[in-house]
C-alpha positions in Angstrom: -9.1 14.4 21.9 -10.9 17.0 19.8 -6.8 17.8 18.3 -7.0 13.9 17.6 -10.3 13.7 16.0 -9.8 17.0 13.4 -6.2 15.0 12.3 -8.4 11.7 11.9 -11.2 13.6 9.7 -8.3 15.6 7.7 -6.2 12.3 6.7 -10.0 10.7 5.8 -10.5 13.4 3.7 -7.6 13.2 2.4 -8.1 9.7 1.3 -11.5 10.4 -0.3 -9.8 13.4 -2.3 -7.4 10.9 -3.5 -9.8 8.3 -5.2 -12.9 10.9 -5.7 -10.1 12.3 -8.2 -8.5 9.2 -9.9 -12.7 7.9 -10.4 -13.2 11.3 -12.7 -9.6 11.7 -14.1 -10.3 8.7 -16.8 -11.7 5.2 -17.7 -9.7 2.3 -15.6 -8.0 0.0 -18.0 -7.3 -2.6 -15.5 -8.3 -3.6 -12.0 -6.9 -6.1 -9.3 -7.8 -7.7 -6.1 -5.2 -9.2 -3.7 -6.4 -11.7 -0.9 -2.9 -12.8 1.3 -2.6 -13.9 4.7 -0.5 -15.9 7.0 -1.2 -17.4 10.3 -1.9 -14.0 12.1 -2.3 -11.5 9.7 -4.9 -11.2 6.7 -4.9 -8.3 4.1 -6.5 -7.2 1.3 -6.0 -4.3 -2.0 -8.0 -3.5 -4.7 -6.3 -1.2 -7.4 -7.1 0.5 -10.5 -4.4 0.9 -13.6 -5.4 3.6 -16.1 -3.2 5.9 -18.5 -3.0 9.7 -17.2 -1.3 12.4 -19.1 0.9 10.1 -21.2 1.5 8.2 -17.8 0.2 5.2 -16.0 -1.9 6.2 -13.1 -2.5 3.4 -10.4 -5.0 4.1 -7.1 -5.4 1.1 -4.4 -7.4 0.5 -1.3 -6.1 -2.1 1.3 -7.1 -3.4 4.9 -4.6 -5.0 6.7 -5.7 -6.9 10.2 -2.5 -8.4 11.8 -3.5 -10.2 14.8 -4.1 -7.8 18.2 -1.2 -6.3 17.1 -2.1 -3.1 14.6 -4.9 -2.9 11.7 -4.6 -0.3 9.1 -6.7 1.1 6.2 -4.0 2.5 3.4 -4.9 4.2 0.3 -2.3 5.0 -2.7 -2.2 6.7 -5.5 1.2 7.1 -7.8 1.8 8.6 -11.5 4.5 6.1 -13.3 6.4 5.4 -16.9 8.1 2.4 -18.1 11.7 3.0 -17.5 14.8 1.5 -18.6 14.3 -1.4 -19.9 10.4 -3.2 -21.3 8.2 -4.2 -18.5 10.1 -2.3 -15.6 8.0 0.6 -14.6 8.8 3.3 -11.8 6.0 5.0 -10.2 6.0 8.4 -7.5 3.1 9.2 -5.5 1.3 9.5 -2.0 0.3 6.9 0.2 -2.1 7.4 3.3 -2.6 5.1 6.2 -5.0 5.1 9.2 -5.7 2.2 12.1 -4.5 1.9 15.2 -1.7 -0.2 16.7 -1.5 -1.8 20.4 1.2 -3.3 22.8 0.3 -4.7 25.9 -2.1 -2.0 27.7 -1.2 0.9 25.3 -3.1 1.6 22.4 -2.3 3.9 20.1 -3.6 5.5 16.5 -2.0 5.4 13.4 -2.8 8.5 10.9 -0.1 9.3 8.1 0.5 10.4 4.6 3.7 9.5 3.2 5.5 10.0 0.0 5.9 6.3 -1.6 8.0 5.2 -4.7 7.3 1.5 -6.3 8.9 0.0 -9.1 7.2 -3.4 -10.8 8.8 -5.9 -13.3 6.8 -7.8 -15.7 9.4 -10.2 -16.9 7.0 -12.1 -19.2 7.2 -8.3 -21.4 11.0 -9.1 -21.7 11.3 -13.1 -22.2 8.2 -14.0 -23.1 4.8 -15.8 -21.9 6.9 -18.5 -20.5 8.0 -16.4 -17.6 4.7 -15.3 -16.3 6.1 -13.7 -13.2 5.8 -9.8 -12.2 8.2 -8.8 -9.1 6.9 -5.4 -7.4 8.6 -3.9 -4.5 7.5 -0.2 -2.6 8.9 1.9 -0.4 6.5 4.5 1.9 8.1 7.2 4.2 6.4 9.9 6.1 8.2 12.2 8.5 6.9 13.8 11.6 5.0 16.7 9.5 3.1 14.4 7.5 2.0 12.5 10.5 -0.9 13.0 12.6 -2.4 12.3 15.6 -0.2 9.9 18.2 1.6 8.7 15.1 5.8 10.5 15.4 6.8 8.8 11.9 5.2 5.8 9.3 7.9 3.5 7.4 7.0 0.8 5.4 9.0 -1.4 3.1 6.6 -4.2 0.4 7.8 -6.8 -1.5 5.8 -9.1 -3.9 6.1 -12.0 -6.2 3.4 -12.6 -8.9 3.5 -16.1 -10.2 0.2 -16.1 -12.9 -1.1 -19.2 -13.2 -4.2 -18.2 -15.0 -5.1 -15.2 -17.5 -7.3 -13.6 -14.6 -5.5 -14.8 -12.0 -2.0 -15.3 -10.0 -0.3 -17.0 -6.9 1.5 -14.3 -4.5 4.2 -14.7 -2.3 5.0 -11.1 -0.1 7.1 -9.2 2.4 5.9 -6.4 4.6 8.0 -4.8 6.8 6.6 -2.2 9.1 8.0 0.8 11.4 5.9 2.9 13.3 6.8 5.9 16.3 4.7 7.0 18.2 4.6 10.2 20.3 1.9 9.6 22.8 2.7 9.3 26.6 4.1 5.9 26.2 6.5 6.8 23.6 7.0 3.8 21.5 7.0 2.0 18.6 5.5 -0.7 16.7 7.7 -3.1 14.5 6.5 -6.1 12.3 8.1 -8.3 9.8 6.1 -10.4 8.6 5.3 -12.6 4.7 2.5 -13.5 3.0 0.5 -16.1 0.8 -2.7 -15.4 -1.0 -4.1 -14.6 -4.6 -4.3 -12.2 -7.0 -7.3 -11.6 -9.1 -7.7 -9.7 -12.4 -10.5 -8.6 -14.3 
């Protein structure tokens, strides 16, 4: 129990360090707030995007609640640049996750610090404002050495499409695939594949 608490405390400190560093690094130039849901889940995310060392720094914190299956608090920090064509941006960084997952009578802790890669394509920058659509995708992987507490492996794949219906609002359709292995007495894995719909606000 003591080892588990130390792992969770360490990961919490890592999450805090990411946001303290990003908040003092530069003045944010763009924020967005996403709220999406489906019949059994709800997710929210706050992102801040700002220039940093001739690149683009993206930080974010999100919360996910999936019925009685799992709940997570995540934090990310990525450095990116525009690549290949106008409007296409790629980024690399870290994403931390804290939470818990359930399966019947088994409940284990989620705790990981994974490598993450993301790509976004703002079609309006390439094809004009008549196509106010942004496509986003990200992949996060935390192998066993970067997992803590009960978690043995963490993998997440995200897809998202934003349709900007107003200057400061977009309709969002997204998809998440999640696979988490647990190295506990039960030795099980949580697999979840689900879609969401909602809104994103820009300010």
